[in-house]
N, CA, C and O atoms as CSV, one atom per row, in Angstrom:
chain,resi,resn,atom,element,x,y,z
A,1,MET,N,N,-5.481,-17.991,62.717
A,1,MET,CA,C,-4.116,-18.299,62.229
A,1,MET,C,C,-3.415,-17.118,61.629
A,1,MET,O,O,-3.980,-16.513,60.718
A,2,THR,N,N,-2.274,-16.745,62.041
A,2,THR,CA,C,-1.489,-15.697,61.411
A,2,THR,C,C,-0.741,-16.024,59.977
A,2,THR,O,O,0.016,-16.995,59.984
A,3,THR,N,N,-0.863,-15.442,59.006
A,3,THR,CA,C,-0.306,-15.680,57.796
A,3,THR,C,C,0.769,-14.578,57.533
A,3,THR,O,O,0.585,-13.361,57.572
A,4,ARG,N,N,1.801,-15.170,57.289
A,4,ARG,CA,C,3.146,-14.340,57.182
A,4,ARG,C,C,3.824,-14.706,55.985
A,4,ARG,O,O,4.037,-15.884,55.699
A,5,LYS,N,N,4.209,-13.640,55.195
A,5,LYS,CA,C,4.887,-13.747,53.742
A,5,LYS,C,C,6.331,-13.667,54.061
A,5,LYS,O,O,6.673,-13.197,55.146
A,6,LYS,N,N,7.202,-14.083,53.211
A,6,LYS,CA,C,8.713,-14.020,53.176
A,6,LYS,C,C,9.050,-12.549,53.535
A,6,LYS,O,O,8.357,-11.607,53.149
A,7,LYS,N,N,10.188,-12.412,54.318
A,7,LYS,CA,C,10.941,-11.093,54.614
A,7,LYS,C,C,11.723,-10.720,53.488
A,7,LYS,O,O,12.403,-11.476,52.794
A,8,ARG,N,N,11.557,-9.369,53.352
A,8,ARG,CA,C,12.650,-8.770,52.387
A,8,ARG,C,C,13.509,-7.666,53.251
A,8,ARG,O,O,12.993,-6.854,54.019
A,9,PHE,N,N,14.506,-7.753,53.061
A,9,PHE,CA,C,15.386,-6.677,53.713
A,9,PHE,C,C,15.517,-5.418,52.964
A,9,PHE,O,O,15.507,-5.447,51.733
A,10,ILE,N,N,15.644,-4.258,53.644
A,10,ILE,CA,C,15.575,-2.868,53.199
A,10,ILE,C,C,16.976,-2.370,52.942
A,10,ILE,O,O,17.439,-1.850,53.957
A,11,ALA,N,N,17.671,-2.362,52.073
A,11,ALA,CA,C,19.005,-2.044,52.057
A,11,ALA,C,C,19.200,-0.409,52.412
A,11,ALA,O,O,18.547,0.492,51.884
A,12,GLY,N,N,20.094,-0.261,53.278
A,12,GLY,CA,C,20.396,1.335,53.789
A,12,GLY,C,C,19.520,1.562,54.792
A,12,GLY,O,O,19.912,2.546,55.418
A,13,ALA,N,N,18.431,1.080,55.285
A,13,ALA,CA,C,17.489,1.338,56.289
A,13,ALA,C,C,18.150,1.332,57.563
A,13,ALA,O,O,19.023,0.520,57.871
A,14,THR,N,N,17.626,2.446,58.450
A,14,THR,CA,C,18.281,2.572,59.802
A,14,THR,C,C,17.056,2.264,60.802
A,14,THR,O,O,15.942,2.691,60.501
A,15,CYS,N,N,17.233,1.585,61.897
A,15,CYS,CA,C,16.277,1.402,62.739
A,15,CYS,C,C,15.927,2.651,63.450
A,15,CYS,O,O,16.946,3.207,63.862
A,16,PRO,N,N,14.897,3.247,63.720
A,16,PRO,CA,C,14.532,4.355,64.520
A,16,PRO,C,C,14.886,3.984,66.059
A,16,PRO,O,O,15.322,4.872,66.792
A,17,GLN,N,N,14.723,2.854,66.472
A,17,GLN,CA,C,14.854,2.550,67.791
A,17,GLN,C,C,16.486,2.288,68.316
A,17,GLN,O,O,16.969,2.963,69.225
A,18,CYS,N,N,17.143,1.363,67.705
A,18,CYS,CA,C,18.438,1.130,68.029
A,18,CYS,C,C,19.384,1.584,67.221
A,18,CYS,O,O,20.537,1.194,67.403
A,19,LYS,N,N,19.092,2.477,66.196
A,19,LYS,CA,C,19.897,3.064,65.184
A,19,LYS,C,C,20.892,2.254,64.249
A,19,LYS,O,O,21.816,2.740,63.597
A,20,ALA,N,N,20.453,0.692,64.327
A,20,ALA,CA,C,21.444,-0.213,63.563
A,20,ALA,C,C,20.859,0.039,61.920
A,20,ALA,O,O,19.734,0.378,61.553
A,21,THR,N,N,22.107,-0.273,61.103
A,21,THR,CA,C,21.658,0.090,59.771
A,21,THR,C,C,21.716,-1.346,59.038
A,21,THR,O,O,22.505,-2.219,59.399
A,22,ASP,N,N,20.859,-1.498,58.039
A,22,ASP,CA,C,20.617,-2.818,57.287
A,22,ASP,C,C,20.161,-3.825,58.313
A,22,ASP,O,O,20.664,-4.947,58.374
A,23,THR,N,N,19.273,-3.440,59.059
A,23,THR,CA,C,18.703,-4.658,59.952
A,23,THR,C,C,17.166,-4.663,59.677
A,23,THR,O,O,16.502,-5.497,60.291
A,24,MET,N,N,16.524,-3.799,58.800
A,24,MET,CA,C,15.159,-3.655,58.885
A,24,MET,C,C,14.662,-4.673,57.636
A,24,MET,O,O,15.253,-4.727,56.558
A,25,SER,N,N,13.628,-5.366,57.931
A,25,SER,CA,C,13.061,-6.256,56.979
A,25,SER,C,C,11.571,-6.050,56.980
A,25,SER,O,O,10.899,-5.886,57.998
A,26,LEU,N,N,11.062,-6.075,55.599
A,26,LEU,CA,C,9.797,-5.842,55.351
A,26,LEU,C,C,9.096,-7.122,55.070
A,26,LEU,O,O,9.662,-7.922,54.325
A,27,PHE,N,N,7.800,-7.450,55.632
A,27,PHE,CA,C,6.983,-8.533,55.465
A,27,PHE,C,C,5.596,-8.161,55.545
A,27,PHE,O,O,5.289,-7.037,55.941
A,28,ILE,N,N,4.559,-9.179,55.134
A,28,ILE,CA,C,3.225,-8.844,55.125
A,28,ILE,C,C,2.597,-9.965,55.928
A,28,ILE,O,O,2.628,-11.155,55.618
A,29,GLU,N,N,1.915,-9.336,57.202
A,29,GLU,CA,C,1.185,-10.405,58.132
A,29,GLU,C,C,-0.182,-10.072,58.278
A,29,GLU,O,O,-0.482,-9.016,58.836
A,30,ASN,N,N,-1.119,-10.904,57.810
A,30,ASN,CA,C,-2.680,-10.725,57.842
A,30,ASN,C,C,-2.865,-9.625,56.978
A,30,ASN,O,O,-3.520,-8.667,57.389
A,31,ASN,N,N,-2.329,-9.616,55.707
A,31,ASN,CA,C,-2.587,-8.499,54.706
A,31,ASN,C,C,-2.129,-6.874,55.334
A,31,ASN,O,O,-2.644,-5.855,54.873
A,32,VAL,N,N,-1.262,-6.851,56.261
A,32,VAL,CA,C,-0.748,-5.668,56.633
A,32,VAL,C,C,0.912,-5.686,56.609
A,32,VAL,O,O,1.635,-6.554,57.099
A,33,GLU,N,N,1.309,-4.495,55.908
A,33,GLU,CA,C,2.730,-4.408,55.674
A,33,GLU,C,C,3.343,-3.817,56.916
A,33,GLU,O,O,3.029,-2.729,57.398
A,34,LYS,N,N,4.351,-4.739,57.436
A,34,LYS,CA,C,4.929,-4.391,58.642
A,34,LYS,C,C,6.527,-4.500,58.294
A,34,LYS,O,O,7.012,-5.251,57.448
A,35,VAL,N,N,7.257,-3.558,59.156
A,35,VAL,CA,C,8.752,-3.293,59.177
A,35,VAL,C,C,9.301,-4.049,60.391
A,35,VAL,O,O,8.605,-4.010,61.406
A,36,GLU,N,N,10.362,-4.681,60.427
A,36,GLU,CA,C,10.706,-5.279,61.805
A,36,GLU,C,C,12.230,-5.131,61.954
A,36,GLU,O,O,12.781,-5.448,60.900
A,37,CYS,N,N,12.996,-4.796,62.806
A,37,CYS,CA,C,14.357,-4.541,62.914
A,37,CYS,C,C,14.706,-5.949,63.587
A,37,CYS,O,O,14.213,-6.331,64.649
A,38,VAL,N,N,15.574,-6.625,62.862
A,38,VAL,CA,C,16.038,-8.091,63.208
A,38,VAL,C,C,16.979,-7.991,64.497
A,38,VAL,O,O,17.082,-8.973,65.232
A,39,ALA,N,N,17.726,-6.702,64.795
A,39,ALA,CA,C,18.499,-6.511,65.794
A,39,ALA,C,C,17.821,-6.376,67.200
A,39,ALA,O,O,18.144,-7.108,68.135
A,40,CYS,N,N,16.945,-5.483,67.292
A,40,CYS,CA,C,15.996,-5.238,68.424
A,40,CYS,C,C,14.630,-5.516,68.628
A,40,CYS,O,O,14.087,-5.490,69.733
A,41,GLY,N,N,14.031,-5.805,67.471
A,41,GLY,CA,C,12.767,-6.451,67.340
A,41,GLY,C,C,11.521,-5.404,67.088
A,41,GLY,O,O,10.330,-5.694,66.982
A,42,HIS,N,N,12.065,-4.255,67.029
A,42,HIS,CA,C,11.160,-2.933,66.857
A,42,HIS,C,C,10.382,-3.125,65.600
A,42,HIS,O,O,10.904,-3.476,64.542
A,43,GLN,N,N,8.982,-2.857,65.774
A,43,GLN,CA,C,8.072,-3.158,64.701
A,43,GLN,C,C,7.276,-1.897,64.401
A,43,GLN,O,O,6.869,-1.153,65.294
A,44,MET,N,N,7.067,-1.684,63.069
A,44,MET,CA,C,6.178,-0.493,62.571
A,44,MET,C,C,5.277,-1.199,61.604
A,44,MET,O,O,5.692,-2.155,60.949
A,45,ALA,N,N,4.030,-0.738,61.499
A,45,ALA,CA,C,3.039,-1.159,60.638
A,45,ALA,C,C,2.487,0.092,59.692
A,45,ALA,O,O,2.327,1.241,60.103
A,46,GLN,N,N,2.260,-0.320,58.491
A,46,GLN,CA,C,1.726,0.687,57.447
A,46,GLN,C,C,0.273,0.642,57.609
A,46,GLN,O,O,-0.294,-0.450,57.567
A,47,PRO,N,N,-0.487,1.896,57.820
A,47,PRO,CA,C,-1.910,1.605,57.950
A,47,PRO,C,C,-2.688,1.260,56.670
A,47,PRO,O,O,-2.224,1.722,55.627
A,48,GLU,N,N,-3.587,0.660,56.611
A,48,GLU,CA,C,-4.422,0.372,55.453
A,48,GLU,C,C,-4.893,1.712,54.936
A,48,GLU,O,O,-5.189,2.631,55.699
A,49,GLN,N,N,-4.956,1.800,53.591
A,49,GLN,CA,C,-5.321,3.077,52.861
A,49,GLN,C,C,-6.711,3.628,53.144
A,49,GLN,O,O,-6.938,4.834,53.045
A,50,GLN,N,N,-7.707,2.683,53.522
A,50,GLN,CA,C,-9.041,3.016,54.070
A,50,GLN,C,C,-8.903,3.827,55.457
A,50,GLN,O,O,-9.525,4.876,55.622
A,51,VAL,N,N,-8.217,3.391,56.256
A,51,VAL,CA,C,-7.767,4.083,57.454
A,51,VAL,C,C,-7.180,5.528,57.203
A,51,VAL,O,O,-7.703,6.539,57.672
A,52,VAL,N,N,-5.923,5.530,56.335
A,52,VAL,CA,C,-5.411,6.654,56.192
A,52,VAL,C,C,-6.467,7.687,55.612
A,52,VAL,O,O,-6.484,8.799,56.139
A,53,GLN,N,N,-7.378,7.415,54.539
A,53,GLN,CA,C,-8.478,8.234,54.096
A,53,GLN,C,C,-9.378,8.806,55.135
A,53,GLN,O,O,-9.884,9.922,55.014
A,54,SER,N,N,-9.580,7.985,56.211
A,54,SER,CA,C,-10.734,8.359,57.004
A,54,SER,C,C,-10.130,9.281,57.936
A,54,SER,O,O,-10.946,9.962,58.558
A,55,THR,N,N,-8.714,9.511,58.235
A,55,THR,CA,C,-8.212,10.358,59.100
A,55,THR,C,C,-8.483,11.780,58.650
A,55,THR,O,O,-8.426,12.156,57.480
A,56,ARG,N,N,-8.793,12.557,59.734
A,56,ARG,CA,C,-9.107,13.959,59.558
A,56,ARG,C,C,-7.753,14.917,59.494
A,56,ARG,O,O,-7.412,15.367,60.588
A,57,GLU,N,N,-7.034,15.243,58.486
A,57,GLU,CA,C,-5.730,15.684,58.477
A,57,GLU,C,C,-5.929,17.225,59.018
A,57,GLU,O,O,-4.973,17.697,59.635
A,58,LYS,N,N,-6.897,17.907,58.868
A,58,LYS,CA,C,-6.965,19.274,59.343
A,58,LYS,C,C,-7.550,19.651,60.803
A,58,LYS,O,O,-7.905,20.740,61.256
A,59,GLU,N,N,-7.522,18.418,61.349
A,59,GLU,CA,C,-8.333,18.492,62.679
A,59,GLU,C,C,-7.180,19.203,63.812
A,59,GLU,O,O,-5.999,18.859,63.854
A,60,LEU,N,N,-7.636,19.977,64.465
A,60,LEU,CA,C,-6.782,20.680,65.536
A,60,LEU,C,C,-7.238,20.359,66.883
A,60,LEU,O,O,-8.441,20.271,67.129
A,61,VAL,N,N,-6.325,20.178,67.781
A,61,VAL,CA,C,-6.511,20.056,69.153
A,61,VAL,C,C,-6.715,21.496,69.709
A,61,VAL,O,O,-5.815,22.287,69.424
A,62,ILE,N,N,-7.726,21.952,70.437
A,62,ILE,CA,C,-7.960,23.241,70.781
A,62,ILE,C,C,-7.338,23.448,72.435
A,62,ILE,O,O,-6.796,24.458,72.882
A,63,GLY,N,N,-7.577,22.323,73.055
A,63,GLY,CA,C,-7.065,22.329,74.355
A,63,GLY,C,C,-7.173,21.091,74.972
A,63,GLY,O,O,-7.847,20.263,74.359
A,64,VAL,N,N,-6.572,20.675,76.264
A,64,VAL,CA,C,-6.497,19.668,76.941
A,64,VAL,C,C,-7.144,19.701,78.282
A,64,VAL,O,O,-6.803,20.510,79.144
A,65,PHE,N,N,-8.136,18.762,78.459
A,65,PHE,CA,C,-8.935,19.085,79.771
A,65,PHE,C,C,-8.277,18.314,80.721
A,65,PHE,O,O,-8.024,17.145,80.432
A,66,LYS,N,N,-7.927,18.801,81.897
A,66,LYS,CA,C,-7.154,18.263,83.070
A,66,LYS,C,C,-8.076,18.231,84.293
A,66,LYS,O,O,-7.928,19.258,84.955
A,67,PRO,N,N,-9.016,17.353,84.832
A,67,PRO,CA,C,-9.538,17.453,86.188
A,67,PRO,C,C,-8.604,17.598,87.083
A,67,PRO,O,O,-7.491,17.072,87.081
A,68,GLU,N,N,-9.158,18.478,88.025
A,68,GLU,CA,C,-8.253,18.582,89.295
A,68,GLU,C,C,-8.856,18.151,90.478
A,68,GLU,O,O,-8.232,18.190,91.539
């Protein structure tokens, strides 16, 4: 079952998808913070802190393998 808490609008925020202003709402779904545009439905999620901490920030891609 999905648990969803009340939405709060973010004043002055612009949607990265449709560029509409004042349409972004913040809510928590299954203990994950999410932002959704009420105009176009675009969603973004904030990764949990333990996921952010486990990311290797200084890792570089040396090359990309393309089989022929």
